[in-house]
Backbone as CSV, one residue per row, in Angstrom:
resi,resn,N_x,N_y,N_z,CA_x,CA_y,CA_z,C_x,C_y,C_z
1,MET,6.768,2.658,-19.344,5.694,3.192,-18.494,4.964,2.044,-17.814
2,ILE,4.689,2.181,-16.542,3.984,1.154,-15.783,2.560,1.606,-15.536
3,VAL,1.624,0.817,-15.942,0.212,1.139,-15.763,-0.226,0.732,-14.361
4,ASN,-0.954,1.599,-13.689,-1.520,1.320,-12.367,-0.465,1.178,-11.271
5,ARG,0.769,1.620,-11.504,1.799,1.479,-10.485,1.492,2.340,-9.263
6,ALA,1.065,3.585,-9.465,0.842,4.474,-8.320,-0.486,5.177,-8.454
7,CYS,-1.121,5.389,-7.350,-2.376,6.134,-7.333,-2.080,7.567,-6.957
8,LYS,-2.586,8.537,-7.716,-2.257,9.936,-7.507,-3.284,10.683,-6.685
9,LEU,-4.380,10.047,-6.357,-5.489,10.774,-5.742,-5.112,11.388,-4.419
10,CYS,-4.354,10.683,-3.596,-4.090,11.167,-2.252,-2.785,11.920,-2.124
11,ARG,-2.133,12.231,-3.228,-1.012,13.140,-3.174,-1.548,14.558,-2.983
12,ASN,-0.719,15.447,-2.475,-1.160,16.815,-2.265,-1.471,17.467,-3.598
13,GLY,-2.522,18.234,-3.648,-2.933,18.916,-4.861,-4.282,19.549,-4.647
14,ASN,-4.798,20.190,-5.679,-6.062,20.899,-5.563,-7.194,20.077,-6.134
15,GLY,-8.242,19.943,-5.359,-9.448,19.309,-5.830,-9.330,17.800,-5.911
16,LEU,-10.471,17.129,-5.948,-10.514,15.676,-6.054,-11.687,15.277,-6.924
17,PRO,-11.531,14.254,-7.730,-12.699,13.722,-8.441,-13.677,13.129,-7.449
18,LEU,-14.948,13.300,-7.715,-15.966,12.837,-6.782,-16.469,11.440,-7.096
19,GLY,-16.372,11.011,-8.347,-16.869,9.683,-8.694,-15.756,8.650,-8.595
20,LEU,-15.811,7.789,-7.603,-14.758,6.796,-7.389,-15.366,5.401,-7.465
21,GLY,-14.947,4.616,-8.437,-15.486,3.267,-8.585,-14.802,2.283,-7.668
22,LEU,-15.453,1.165,-7.435,-14.888,0.089,-6.627,-14.407,-1.014,-7.560
23,VAL,-13.109,-1.019,-7.823,-12.555,-1.980,-8.762,-12.013,-3.164,-7.976
24,VAL,-12.903,-4.003,-7.511,-12.443,-5.130,-6.696,-12.744,-6.471,-7.335
25,GLY,-13.473,-6.485,-8.433,-13.866,-7.761,-9.013,-12.706,-8.577,-9.536
26,ALA,-11.574,-7.916,-9.880,-10.443,-8.648,-10.449,-9.651,-9.410,-9.404
27,CYS,-9.804,-9.074,-8.137,-8.979,-9.681,-7.084,-9.640,-10.966,-6.608
28,LEU,-9.327,-12.057,-7.252,-10.078,-13.283,-7.012,-9.262,-14.386,-6.343
29,ALA,-8.014,-14.107,-6.005,-7.180,-15.169,-5.436,-7.428,-15.310,-3.953
30,ALA,-7.373,-16.534,-3.454,-7.503,-16.771,-2.014,-6.143,-16.638,-1.353
31,LEU,-6.122,-16.555,-0.041,-4.883,-16.408,0.700,-4.187,-17.753,0.802
32,PRO,-2.953,-17.872,0.271,-2.244,-19.145,0.356,-1.764,-19.410,1.773
33,GLY,-1.022,-20.526,1.932,-0.478,-20.868,3.234,0.481,-19.809,3.741
34,LEU,0.494,-19.569,5.047,1.261,-18.488,5.631,2.615,-18.982,6.106
35,ALA,3.617,-18.104,5.983,4.937,-18.397,6.526,4.970,-18.031,7.996
36,HIS,5.885,-18.632,8.744,6.002,-18.385,10.166,7.425,-17.963,10.496
37,ASP,7.559,-17.189,11.577,8.890,-16.792,12.011,9.529,-17.928,12.821
38,ALA,10.734,-17.642,13.355,11.481,-18.685,14.048,10.761,-19.203,15.283
39,ALA,9.926,-18.356,15.895,9.193,-18.759,17.094,7.899,-19.472,16.772
40,GLY,7.579,-19.607,15.481,6.368,-20.302,15.087,5.151,-19.420,14.928
41,ALA,5.294,-18.097,15.154,4.164,-17.184,15.013,4.046,-16.730,13.564
42,PRO,2.825,-16.609,13.030,2.669,-16.130,11.657,3.242,-14.728,11.505
43,GLU,3.948,-14.491,10.394,4.422,-13.151,10.094,3.285,-12.364,9.467
44,LEU,3.058,-11.172,9.998,1.890,-10.399,9.611,2.300,-8.964,9.349
45,TYR,1.823,-8.419,8.225,2.194,-7.074,7.808,0.956,-6.307,7.381
46,ARG,1.016,-4.990,7.561,-0.005,-4.108,7.008,0.628,-3.296,5.888
47,ILE,0.015,-3.324,4.717,0.461,-2.510,3.592,-0.403,-1.256,3.551
48,TRP,0.247,-0.098,3.684,-0.439,1.191,3.614,-0.354,1.760,2.197
49,SER,-1.377,2.454,1.780,-1.376,3.099,0.470,-0.547,4.384,0.512
50,HIS,-0.225,4.875,-0.671,0.360,6.204,-0.868,1.653,6.428,-0.101
51,GLY,2.590,5.523,-0.305,3.908,5.703,0.281,3.992,5.389,1.750
52,GLY,2.927,4.803,2.316,2.953,4.483,3.735,3.815,3.290,4.076
53,GLY,4.200,2.530,3.045,5.117,1.432,3.265,4.465,0.227,3.912
54,VAL,5.311,-0.617,4.465,4.899,-1.875,5.064,5.150,-1.821,6.563
55,GLU,4.145,-2.150,7.329,4.213,-2.108,8.787,4.201,-3.529,9.345
56,LEU,5.259,-3.899,10.044,5.311,-5.207,10.686,4.440,-5.181,11.937
57,ILE,3.553,-6.153,12.068,2.644,-6.214,13.199,3.289,-6.976,14.347
58,ASP,3.340,-6.355,15.485,3.873,-6.987,16.694,2.724,-7.675,17.426
59,PRO,2.710,-9.000,17.510,1.587,-9.696,18.158,1.469,-9.396,19.649
60,GLU,2.527,-8.823,20.251,2.480,-8.490,21.665,1.930,-7.087,21.918
61,ASP,1.738,-6.303,20.855,1.256,-4.935,20.992,-0.269,-4.922,20.924
62,ASN,-0.904,-4.869,22.064,-2.367,-4.919,22.105,-3.021,-3.653,21.571
63,ARG,-2.241,-2.574,21.406,-2.820,-1.340,20.882,-3.264,-1.505,19.433
64,GLN,-2.702,-2.468,18.733,-3.064,-2.685,17.331,-4.245,-3.630,17.176
65,LYS,-4.707,-4.172,18.275,-5.805,-5.126,18.210,-7.150,-4.433,18.398
66,LEU,-8.201,-5.174,18.200,-9.541,-4.609,18.255,-9.905,-4.129,19.653
67,GLN,-10.679,-3.057,19.692,-11.264,-2.626,20.947,-12.361,-3.614,21.344
68,PRO,-12.673,-3.682,22.653,-13.720,-4.622,23.077,-15.073,-4.364,22.415
69,LEU,-15.429,-3.091,22.273,-16.711,-2.732,21.670,-16.493,-1.656,20.611
70,PRO,-17.171,-1.748,19.463,-17.014,-0.720,18.423,-17.681,0.589,18.827
71,ASP,-17.217,1.667,18.197,-17.814,2.985,18.441,-19.065,3.214,17.604
72,ALA,-19.165,2.532,16.486,-20.332,2.674,15.613,-20.575,1.358,14.900
73,VAL,-21.840,1.067,14.631,-22.226,-0.158,13.925,-23.171,0.215,12.795
74,LEU,-22.827,-0.226,11.581,-23.658,-0.004,10.399,-24.178,-1.353,9.930
75,ARG,-25.467,-1.422,9.655,-26.072,-2.703,9.263,-26.874,-2.556,7.982
76,SER,-26.780,-3.585,7.151,-27.659,-3.720,5.997,-28.419,-5.019,6.156
77,ASP,-29.196,-5.378,5.145,-29.920,-6.645,5.203,-28.986,-7.838,5.111
78,VAL,-27.751,-7.620,4.645,-26.845,-8.724,4.346,-25.649,-8.774,5.289
79,TRP,-25.080,-7.606,5.643,-23.862,-7.638,6.449,-23.753,-6.421,7.332
80,GLU,-22.701,-6.438,8.165,-22.523,-5.417,9.195,-21.080,-4.913,9.174
81,VAL,-20.929,-3.598,9.385,-19.604,-2.990,9.500,-19.513,-2.305,10.859
82,GLN,-18.457,-2.605,11.598,-18.214,-2.000,12.904,-17.002,-1.082,12.793
83,VAL,-17.094,0.096,13.412,-16.066,1.130,13.272,-15.501,1.500,14.629
84,ASP,-14.173,1.590,14.702,-13.466,2.073,15.889,-12.754,3.371,15.543
85,TYR,-13.015,4.436,16.328,-12.324,5.712,16.154,-11.282,5.837,17.264
86,LEU,-10.003,5.897,16.890,-8.922,5.871,17.861,-8.365,7.250,18.188
87,ASP,-8.971,8.307,17.670,-8.539,9.664,18.008,-8.830,9.983,19.467
88,ASP,-7.959,10.789,20.054,-8.237,11.322,21.379,-9.401,12.300,21.317
89,PRO,-10.081,12.562,22.427,-11.148,13.570,22.439,-10.632,14.923,21.960
90,GLY,-11.400,15.538,21.069,-11.040,16.850,20.553,-10.146,16.833,19.335
91,VAL,-9.804,15.648,18.830,-8.871,15.529,17.713,-9.513,14.747,16.580
92,GLY,-9.264,15.185,15.333,-9.629,14.417,14.152,-11.098,14.057,14.066
93,PHE,-11.380,12.758,14.017,-12.768,12.307,13.923,-13.521,12.503,15.241
94,ASN,-12.799,12.759,16.301,-13.433,13.059,17.591,-13.319,14.535,17.964
95,ASP,-13.059,15.376,16.951,-13.038,16.816,17.173,-14.395,17.266,17.721
96,PHE,-14.376,18.156,18.697,-15.623,18.547,19.355,-16.583,19.264,18.416
97,VAL,-16.052,19.973,17.424,-16.896,20.734,16.499,-17.110,19.971,15.190
98,GLU,-16.033,19.565,14.542,-16.117,18.954,13.217,-16.211,17.432,13.240
99,GLY,-15.968,16.838,14.391,-15.969,15.389,14.472,-17.244,14.707,14.013
100,PRO,-18.421,15.150,14.461,-19.655,14.464,14.036,-19.836,14.438,12.521
101,GLU,-19.517,15.557,11.853,-19.669,15.587,10.403,-18.630,14.693,9.729
102,ARG,-17.426,14.662,10.254,-16.395,13.793,9.692,-16.775,12.323,9.840
103,ARG,-17.265,11.954,10.993,-17.689,10.558,11.193,-18.853,10.209,10.275
104,ALA,-19.738,11.175,10.055,-20.880,10.936,9.168,-20.428,10.663,7.741
105,ARG,-19.381,11.350,7.287,-18.896,11.127,5.914,-18.242,9.761,5.776
106,LEU,-17.520,9.315,6.784,-16.963,7.959,6.731,-18.089,6.940,6.702
107,GLN,-19.077,7.130,7.503,-20.181,6.182,7.532,-20.944,6.200,6.217
108,ASP,-21.073,7.371,5.578,-21.698,7.438,4.256,-20.890,6.626,3.240
109,ALA,-19.560,6.737,3.292,-18.716,5.986,2.369,-18.861,4.484,2.603
110,LEU,-18.920,4.082,3.858,-19.064,2.657,4.166,-20.436,2.132,3.756
111,VAL,-21.464,2.924,3.948,-22.805,2.513,3.521,-22.835,2.315,2.007
112,TYR,-22.148,3.191,1.274,-22.062,3.030,-0.176,-21.399,1.705,-0.536
113,VAL,-20.274,1.393,0.120,-19.581,0.132,-0.139,-20.487,-1.051,0.185
114,MET,-21.204,-0.972,1.297,-22.107,-2.055,1.678,-23.210,-2.242,0.645
115,ASP,-23.578,-1.156,-0.008,-24.661,-1.228,-0.985,-24.200,-1.836,-2.307
116,VAL,-22.966,-1.537,-2.727,-22.545,-1.959,-4.070,-21.848,-3.316,-4.092
117,LEU,-21.255,-3.739,-2.976,-20.603,-5.044,-2.964,-21.631,-6.151,-2.753
118,ARG,-21.557,-7.170,-3.564,-22.515,-8.275,-3.497,-21.952,-9.364,-2.591
119,ILE,-22.321,-9.302,-1.342,-21.816,-10.227,-0.345,-22.807,-11.373,-0.169
120,ASN,-22.293,-12.572,-0.079,-23.132,-13.748,0.149,-23.842,-13.606,1.492
121,PRO,-25.160,-13.521,1.502,-25.875,-13.320,2.771,-25.706,-14.470,3.757
122,GLU,-25.298,-15.641,3.261,-25.125,-16.788,4.153,-23.849,-16.698,4.999
123,LEU,-22.974,-15.735,4.680,-21.716,-15.616,5.411,-21.893,-14.966,6.783
124,GLY,-23.013,-14.243,6.990,-23.196,-13.539,8.251,-22.078,-12.537,8.490
125,MET,-21.779,-11.748,7.486,-20.584,-10.929,7.443,-20.571,-9.815,8.485
126,VAL,-19.454,-9.730,9.235,-19.165,-8.596,10.100,-17.745,-8.148,9.775
127,LEU,-17.610,-6.926,9.269,-16.312,-6.370,8.896,-15.956,-5.266,9.888
128,ARG,-14.717,-5.267,10.348,-14.292,-4.286,11.348,-13.340,-3.273,10.712
129,VAL,-13.601,-1.997,10.959,-12.799,-0.896,10.425,-12.244,-0.095,11.588
130,GLU,-10.933,0.149,11.581,-10.341,1.024,12.581,-9.887,2.312,11.912
131,VAL,-10.106,3.434,12.595,-9.625,4.726,12.126,-8.482,5.135,13.051
132,ARG,-7.285,5.063,12.536,-6.104,5.346,13.335,-6.076,6.815,13.782
133,PRO,-5.303,7.136,14.837,-5.193,8.533,15.274,-4.828,9.459,14.118
134,SER,-5.556,10.546,13.997,-5.382,11.473,12.880,-4.091,12.273,13.010
135,LEU,-3.558,12.661,11.867,-2.437,13.588,11.816,-2.964,14.999,11.628
136,LEU,-2.185,15.978,12.053,-2.552,17.390,11.911,-1.401,18.170,11.292
137,ARG,-0.602,17.487,10.500,0.654,18.056,10.025,0.519,18.871,8.749
138,GLY,-0.181,18.313,7.767,-0.283,18.991,6.483,0.933,18.811,5.600
139,ASN,1.940,18.078,6.065,3.156,17.875,5.268,3.645,16.434,5.355
140,ALA,2.727,15.511,5.568,3.114,14.107,5.735,3.432,13.419,4.411
141,GLY,3.190,14.098,3.283,3.407,13.473,1.983,2.177,12.777,1.444
142,PHE,1.122,12.692,2.225,-0.155,12.120,1.814,-1.247,12.845,2.587
143,ILE,-2.446,12.789,2.065,-3.561,13.382,2.810,-4.345,12.315,3.563
144,SER,-4.223,11.070,3.125,-4.909,9.969,3.794,-4.285,8.667,3.330
145,GLN,-4.558,7.605,4.087,-4.057,6.275,3.728,-5.065,5.213,4.147
146,GLY,-5.026,4.110,3.440,-5.830,2.952,3.797,-4.980,1.701,3.687
147,GLY,-5.299,0.690,4.489,-4.506,-0.528,4.424,-5.224,-1.710,5.036
148,THR,-4.646,-2.876,4.806,-5.137,-4.104,5.412,-3.945,-5.007,5.688
149,LEU,-4.192,-6.128,6.339,-3.125,-7.041,6.743,-2.895,-8.126,5.691
150,TYR,-1.625,-8.499,5.577,-1.209,-9.573,4.686,-0.318,-10.522,5.469
151,GLY,-0.626,-11.811,5.418,0.258,-12.809,5.989,1.296,-13.210,4.968
152,MET,2.491,-13.556,5.435,3.530,-13.996,4.513,3.074,-15.268,3.792
153,ALA,3.239,-15.274,2.488,2.802,-16.406,1.678,3.702,-16.503,0.459
154,THR,3.358,-17.360,-0.472,4.110,-17.485,-1.701,3.306,-16.911,-2.848
155,ASN,4.014,-16.419,-3.865,3.387,-15.890,-5.065,2.506,-14.683,-4.740
156,PHE,1.241,-14.694,-5.163,0.363,-13.540,-5.018,-0.710,-13.810,-3.969
157,THR,-1.080,-12.777,-3.261,-2.058,-12.947,-2.187,-2.923,-11.702,-2.038
158,ASN,-4.125,-11.896,-1.598,-4.996,-10.794,-1.193,-4.852,-10.567,0.299
159,GLY,-5.299,-9.415,0.769,-5.281,-9.126,2.187,-6.482,-9.721,2.894
160,ILE,-6.517,-9.513,4.223,-7.553,-10.158,5.015,-8.928,-9.529,4.799
161,ALA,-8.987,-8.272,4.338,-10.294,-7.668,4.078,-11.011,-8.405,2.952
162,PHE,-10.293,-8.629,1.849,-10.894,-9.352,0.733,-11.225,-10.788,1.128
163,LEU,-10.325,-11.391,1.883,-10.568,-12.764,2.330,-11.839,-12.840,3.180
164,LYS,-12.023,-11.877,4.063,-13.209,-11.878,4.918,-14.476,-11.688,4.084
165,LEU,-14.421,-10.801,3.111,-15.599,-10.521,2.298,-15.997,-11.687,1.411
166,THR,-15.033,-12.507,1.021,-15.342,-13.596,0.090,-15.558,-14.936,0.776
167,THR,-15.063,-15.085,2.005,-15.210,-16.364,2.690,-15.955,-16.260,4.018
168,GLY,-16.060,-15.036,4.549,-16.714,-14.844,5.839,-15.784,-15.002,7.024
169,ALA,-14.494,-15.279,6.774,-13.540,-15.470,7.870,-12.177,-14.961,7.432
170,GLN,-11.306,-14.732,8.410,-9.916,-14.383,8.151,-9.085,-14.913,9.318
171,PRO,-7.794,-15.174,9.097,-7.007,-15.908,10.096,-6.552,-15.086,11.296
172,TYR,-6.866,-13.797,11.343,-6.405,-12.945,12.443,-7.585,-12.203,13.065
173,PRO,-8.466,-12.885,13.764,-9.714,-12.260,14.249,-9.491,-11.188,15.306
174,ASP,-8.288,-11.073,15.859,-8.018,-10.020,16.837,-7.738,-8.671,16.188
175,TYR,-7.651,-8.649,14.864,-7.268,-7.425,14.163,-8.382,-6.968,13.215
176,PRO,-8.502,-5.655,13.021,-9.505,-5.144,12.081,-9.118,-5.475,10.647
177,GLU,-10.129,-5.639,9.807,-9.872,-5.939,8.396,-9.401,-4.705,7.624
178,ILE,-9.847,-3.520,8.026,-9.512,-2.283,7.310,-8.974,-1.264,8.300
179,SER,-7.883,-0.603,7.918,-7.314,0.493,8.708,-7.264,1.751,7.843
180,LEU,-7.635,2.879,8.433,-7.646,4.159,7.732,-6.964,5.213,8.603
181,ARG,-6.357,6.214,7.970,-5.887,7.378,8.713,-5.891,8.593,7.793
182,VAL,-6.089,9.765,8.408,-6.264,11.018,7.663,-5.365,12.078,8.278
183,ASP,-4.781,12.917,7.422,-4.044,14.092,7.873,-4.982,15.294,7.760
184,PHE,-5.510,15.736,8.888,-6.440,16.863,8.887,-5.724,18.207,8.897
185,GLY,-4.425,18.208,8.607,-3.703,19.457,8.453,-3.925,20.110,7.108
186,HIS,-4.782,19.527,6.284,-5.130,20.083,4.976,-6.514,20.723,5.026
187,ASN,-6.887,21.345,3.920,-8.178,22.019,3.816,-9.226,21.001,3.366
188,TRP,-9.987,20.483,4.320,-10.960,19.430,4.054,-12.372,19.989,3.959
189,TYR,-13.166,19.306,3.146,-14.606,19.575,3.085,-15.331,18.327,3.566
190,ALA,-16.092,18.466,4.658,-16.783,17.313,5.237,-18.293,17.405,5.069
191,GLY,-18.739,18.257,4.160,-20.166,18.367,3.913,-20.640,17.364,2.874
192,THR,-21.856,17.551,2.412,-22.445,16.640,1.425,-22.638,17.296,0.065
193,GLY,-22.217,18.548,-0.062,-22.346,19.250,-1.336,-21.066,19.165,-2.146
194,MET,-20.781,20.259,-2.880,-19.608,20.311,-3.737,-18.492,21.079,-3.041
195,PRO,-17.301,20.476,-2.871,-16.195,21.203,-2.240,-15.668,22.297,-3.152
196,ASP,-15.018,23.285,-2.556,-14.345,24.305,-3.342,-13.145,23.692,-4.056
197,ALA,-12.613,24.420,-5.019,-11.511,23.900,-5.826,-10.253,23.640,-5.002
198,ASN,-10.106,24.336,-3.889,-8.906,24.168,-3.065,-9.151,23.264,-1.855
199,GLN,-10.243,22.491,-1.887,-10.576,21.609,-0.777,-10.510,20.139,-1.200
200,PHE,-10.254,19.286,-0.233,-10.324,17.844,-0.427,-11.657,17.355,0.113
201,ASP,-12.355,16.581,-0.706,-13.672,16.061,-0.313,-13.484,14.811,0.542
202,LEU,-13.850,14.895,1.817,-13.537,13.827,2.763,-14.204,12.513,2.397
203,GLN,-15.466,12.535,2.031,-16.161,11.282,1.737,-15.541,10.578,0.536
204,SER,-15.202,11.330,-0.518,-14.594,10.722,-1.700,-13.238,10.114,-1.380
205,VAL,-12.443,10.826,-0.583,-11.115,10.336,-0.238,-11.214,9.063,0.607
206,LEU,-12.120,9.048,1.564,-12.279,7.866,2.408,-12.754,6.660,1.601
207,LEU,-13.658,6.887,0.671,-14.094,5.804,-0.210,-12.916,5.255,-1.003
208,HIS,-12.089,6.149,-1.484,-10.895,5.752,-2.220,-9.971,4.893,-1.357
209,GLU,-9.749,5.298,-0.120,-8.853,4.537,0.755,-9.441,3.166,1.117
210,ILE,-10.729,3.098,1.244,-11.374,1.813,1.524,-11.091,0.824,0.394
211,THR,-11.101,1.307,-0.859,-10.820,0.411,-1.982,-9.389,-0.112,-1.922
212,HIS,-8.447,0.704,-1.444,-7.082,0.196,-1.262,-7.083,-0.961,-0.267
213,ALA,-7.791,-0.778,0.835,-7.831,-1.825,1.860,-8.536,-3.081,1.362
214,LEU,-9.424,-2.943,0.394,-10.127,-4.104,-0.152,-9.256,-4.919,-1.102
215,GLY,-8.082,-4.400,-1.461,-7.199,-5.202,-2.298,-6.466,-4.461,-3.383
216,ILE,-6.788,-3.190,-3.612,-6.065,-2.425,-4.633,-4.829,-1.850,-3.967
217,ALA,-3.800,-2.672,-3.815,-2.597,-2.304,-3.085,-1.421,-3.074,-3.661
218,THR,-0.235,-2.520,-3.488,0.978,-3.151,-4.005,1.999,-3.340,-2.899
219,SER,2.735,-4.437,-2.959,3.872,-4.637,-2.070,5.177,-4.376,-2.802
220,SER,5.093,-3.905,-4.029,6.263,-3.646,-4.844,6.792,-2.243,-4.584
221,ASP,8.131,-2.092,-4.553,8.706,-0.762,-4.439,8.879,-0.146,-5.823
222,ALA,9.515,1.019,-5.892,9.640,1.735,-7.161,10.480,0.981,-8.183
223,LYS,11.308,0.041,-7.722,12.135,-0.746,-8.629,11.495,-2.078,-8.991
224,GLY,10.285,-2.305,-8.513,9.601,-3.554,-8.817,9.956,-4.696,-7.893
225,GLN,10.661,-4.416,-6.803,11.049,-5.452,-5.858,10.035,-5.550,-4.727
226,SER,9.761,-6.754,-4.291,8.813,-6.958,-3.202,9.379,-6.407,-1.900
227,GLN,8.522,-5.742,-1.119,8.885,-5.278,0.212,8.565,-6.323,1.276
228,LEU,8.051,-7.475,0.860,7.631,-8.510,1.799,8.333,-9.843,1.502
229,ARG,9.643,-9.800,1.333,10.414,-11.028,1.154,9.861,-11.927,0.046
230,GLY,9.550,-11.308,-1.074,9.102,-12.067,-2.228,7.598,-12.145,-2.405
231,LEU,6.832,-11.707,-1.405,5.381,-11.734,-1.525,4.895,-10.527,-2.323
232,TYR,3.986,-10.776,-3.247,3.325,-9.715,-3.991,1.816,-9.826,-3.781
233,THR,1.137,-8.704,-3.871,-0.317,-8.739,-3.778,-0.894,-9.212,-5.107
234,TYR,-2.146,-9.631,-5.063,-2.784,-10.042,-6.314,-2.890,-8.870,-7.281
235,TRP,-3.043,-7.671,-6.723,-3.090,-6.470,-7.563,-1.778,-6.303,-8.340
236,ASP,-0.643,-6.672,-7.727,0.632,-6.599,-8.421,0.628,-7.460,-9.687
237,SER,-0.101,-8.565,-9.656,-0.121,-9.457,-10.819,-0.817,-8.824,-12.015
238,LEU,-1.495,-7.705,-11.797,-2.205,-7.020,-12.878,-1.391,-5.876,-13.474
239,LEU,-0.204,-5.595,-12.929,0.617,-4.492,-13.413,1.239,-4.859,-14.752
240,PHE,1.063,-3.957,-15.727,1.484,-4.221,-17.104,2.452,-3.136,-17.553
241,SER,3.570,-3.524,-18.132,4.565,-2.579,-18.638,4.357,-2.365,-20.135
242,ARG,4.075,-1.151,-20.527,3.954,-0.857,-21.955,5.323,-0.933,-22.643
243,PHE,6.374,-0.647,-21.893,7.711,-0.694,-22.464,8.086,-2.125,-22.854
244,TYR,7.845,-3.072,-21.960,8.182,-4.467,-22.233,7.050,-5.212,-22.932
245,GLY,5.850,-4.636,-22.916,4.724,-5.303,-23.545,4.295,-6.569,-22.830
246,ASP,4.465,-6.577,-21.526,4.149,-7.782,-20.773,3.832,-7.386,-19.325
247,TYR,3.251,-8.339,-18.592,3.016,-8.124,-17.179,4.348,-8.165,-16.421
248,LEU,4.425,-7.402,-15.358,5.690,-7.272,-14.627,6.039,-8.510,-13.823
249,PHE,5.025,-9.220,-13.334,5.304,-10.333,-12.430,4.621,-11.607,-12.925
């Protein structure tokens, strides 16, 4: 049995736990030196949670880069989070009827994260979050996903979100630190009360996905092999096999 190999929260099912902790204190490794492709450009990947796999970033594709101006800005006394909503008008987080409430729940989740994470005020932190175009399928195999970018490196590495939060900088300033996407083809609850038993609580799910982007992510496949040419996340270094009585990597 492998402990912490897969997260079950975003698989299809009824109901969701509402109390979601931020388990990020264990991810303490810095980003090692990056590998480069034959043309000399850094190899860059996004690891998505919940079976989303590994996405190779094309440096020539400007659609994956930051918008000139964010759609929303959240500020605390210590740091700032900027949000980009990439849905078309009338869809997902930009739905004409439900969009405002959906955006409010994401912002509530981000405000919670800003409140509980102890960020060095001297860093002048600005974290950028993109919300990818929403799905409306209801059969994508997940209800939501979160991810961040990883540069090719050796051994174990954290993503750029954790790197930005701990150092105030990351090596790919043209890209957002956190990416999120939601399949609104399911029965969602976007209010602030208690969802029904057959509903998914949007704020809780988004908070959960944010924690994946902060570093609770794996580059290992079901057989324990790296999907990134030998690179593993720092979270992978915490995976423990009860069968072997030892850590996997």
